[in-house]
N, C-alpha and C positions, 0 to 999 in steps of 0.2 A: 618300397620304392613303387611309384606308379608309372604307368605305361608313358605318359607324356615325359616324365623324368628321363626315362630310357632314351626317347626320342630326342630329348634335349642334349643328353650326354653322348649322342652319336653312337649309342650302342644298338638301338633297333632303329635302323635307317627308314627314312620314308618309303624307299623303293621296295623294301620287303612287305611293307604293309599294304602297298599298292598291290602287289602279286597276291598277298593273301586276301585282300578284298575281291579279287578275280575268282579266286578258289573259293571264298564263301558263297559268292553269288551262283557258282556252279553248283556247289554241295546243296545250298538251301533249295535251289530251283528243283534238284533231282531228288530231294529229301534222302540224301545221303550223309553218312558221317565219316569221320577221320580219327585215327589214332597215331601217335607219332612216337618213335624211338630215335633219339639222337644221341650222339656221343661227343664229338669235338666242337659242335656248334653250341653246347652247353644250355640248350633251351631256347636258343634264338628263333628256331623254326616254329616251336609252339608260341612262343611270345608274340610273333608276328601274326599267327592264326588267331590268337586270344585279344589282339588288339584290335579285332574288328567287332563293332557292336553287333550283339546277337549271336556271339560264337557258340552260345550253348545249344544252339539249334543243330550245330554240325560237329562239334569238337568234343571227344569222349573222354580224353586224357592223354598222357605222355610220360616217358620215362627217359631220364638222361642215363644212359648205360655207358658210363666212361671207363668203368673198370671190369675186370673179371667177376668180381664179387657182385657187382650191379647186373650183370649178364646172368648170373646164376640165381640171385634172390628176385630182382625185378622181371626178368623175362623167362625165367624157369628154363633156361637152356643149359644143361649140364655139360661138363667138361668132355664127357665121351662123345656128345653129339658135334662137339668142335674138333675131332680127329681130322687132320688134313685141311682144316679151314683157318685161314689167316683173319684176324679181326677187321683189317683194312682192306677188303675185299668185295668185289660185287657179290660173290657167293653169300658172304656173311650179311651184307646189305640185304639182299634178298630174304635171308632167314630171318633178320630182324623185322624186317617189314611184315612178313607173314605172321609172324609170332605176335607182334603188337596188335595186328588186326584180329587174330583169334582170341587174344586176351580180353580184348575190349568188345568183340563182337561187332566191330565197325565194318563199314562198306570198304574203307580203304586203309591202308596201312602204309606210313611213310618212314624211312629211315635214312640216316646218315652215319658214317663211321670214317674216321681219317686222322691225319696229322696236322694240327694247326701251326705248329711252329713254336719257337724259333729253330727248333732241331727236328728232325725227322723222327720216327718211331723205331722200335726195337726189330721190326720186321724188314727193315732196310728201305722203307719208303721215306722219300725227302718230304720235307715240311712243304704244305700246300697240296698235298695228296688227300683225297677224300673220294669215297664211294657211297653213292645214294641209291635207294630203291623203292619202288611203289608196288604195292600189293593191292589187287582189287579186280576190278572188271578186266584190267589188262595188268600184267606184271612186267615191270622194266627196271633195269639197272644201268647206271653210268659211272664213269670215273672221271673225275676233275683233277688236273695238275695245273696249280696257279704258277708255279715256279717261284713263288714268293715265300719269305721266312716271316711275314708280318702276320703274327697271331691274330690279331683283331680283324685284320683285312680277309685273312683266310676264313675265319669263323663267318663274317659276312657273305663272302663268295660262296662257301659251302651252302649256307641256309638259302641263299637265293638261288643256286643251282637245284637243290632240292625241292624247293617251292615250284620253280619253273618246270621240273620234271613232272610234278603232280599235275600242274596246271595243264600241261601238254597232254596227259592222259585224260584228264577231265573233259578236254575239248576235242 
């Protein structure tokens, strides 16, 4: 499926691409790179960044870390390193952002982890709960609570928030 098809099907909304264009301009001007680890957004953050022509100048790669096995295999974060850390938390989001940055040797790491819905997760977080983090010249993490059970709507809101967090740190 091509990016234009994703936009037409309303999966990759134009506002995500607009934010990604601003991020791309900042990264290209600074000659910096990004790697992404995302969970409940299922690749939307990466898709938005890759929708911008010339993405190969700044986008090094990504991983959809949706399961415990994906965390172990793709991120090389063992179970013992997760002691006392919930997966849908700012602490975990920071860990993911730092780890994806290290694995790709990028200037910036961006991560997202949450519960899209229509139900919550096994940790007691309601649908619409997401944590995202940026690791780079600055490190930051935020939590978003949409209060919605709309899975696709939450995926979009989480991706937009993560991209906006990165843009804030770049500017």
